[in-house]
C-alpha positions, 0 to 999 in steps of 0.5 A: 788061410787065416781064422781068428777065434774071438774068446770072451765071457757073455753078457745076457739079461738075466745076468744083468738083472740079477746084478742090478738086484744084488747091488740094489740090496747092497745100496739098501743095507748102506742106506741103513748103516747111513740112517744107523749113524745119522740116528747116533748123532741125534742121541749125542746131540742131547747128551752133556758131553764137552764141544771138542769131544762132540767134535771129535765124534761129529768128524768121525761119523760124518767120515763114515757116512762120506764112505758109505756114500762112496760105496753107494756111488760105486754100485750105482756106477758098476751097474751103469758100467755093466750094463753100457759093456752089455749093450757094447758087446751086443753091437760088437758081436753083431758086427763080427757075425757076418765075418767069416774069419771070425768065430766067437767062442764065448761062455756065460758071465758069472754074477755073485754078490754084485760082482761079474766074473769071467769064468771058463774062457781060458779053459775054452781057449786051452782046450781048442789050442790043443784039439786044433793042433791035434787035428792039424788045424793050424801051423802057426798060432798067435795069442793075444792073452797074458793068462798064465792058466794057458802054459801047459796047453801051449807047451802040448801044442809047441810038442805037436810041431806047432809055432806059439806065438804069445803077444802081450804085457810084461814089465820086467822087474816089477810083477805088479804091472805084469799080467803074464809070468811063465808064460813068456817063455812057453812059447814065442813072445811079443811084449807090447810093452817094447811098443809106444801107444802111437805104434800100436795105434798105428798098427790098428789104423793101418789094419783099418786102411787096408780094410777100407781100401779093400771094401772100395776096391770091391 
């Protein structure tokens, strides 16, 4: 029997409202800073200074204003992105709800100062990995993650006689491009870096084709 556990930080309406409030607060602060720069330029325009110095001041202030406007755009984009993610997640969870082979395992996402963070998902996965190994609920676990917080849980499961296969990305010699370190040595490791994008997409298409064929045959 195959069972899939889907671990995810979960959105909710309160989280999005809190995010919007904090981002709008940041945007209001930026607008205040932009107005201060405009006021400064107005003051400078009344002062008797050389043209070259005035050009330098104008160039400097305009640069600051441009950076502040870019920050505003980023906040607006972030709000839009997280709202889109929320709606996409609701649709995904709804589609998965009727699948008896998939169990959703979620923890609430957290919002702090205009940024959303995932908290506790790695801990939940690690606890399940060890607990299910203790109850002999599985022989083989395939983990699609590069979270190094799972290292000890993987080792414990292996000590209980379980086979652990980790699937993730690793770029040898370039730790900045890798999302794993010692985790790849904790269990059997499949590096997605060894596959082309076409091969990975083909795997997904093969799964979808089989699923469609089964529905047709049924």
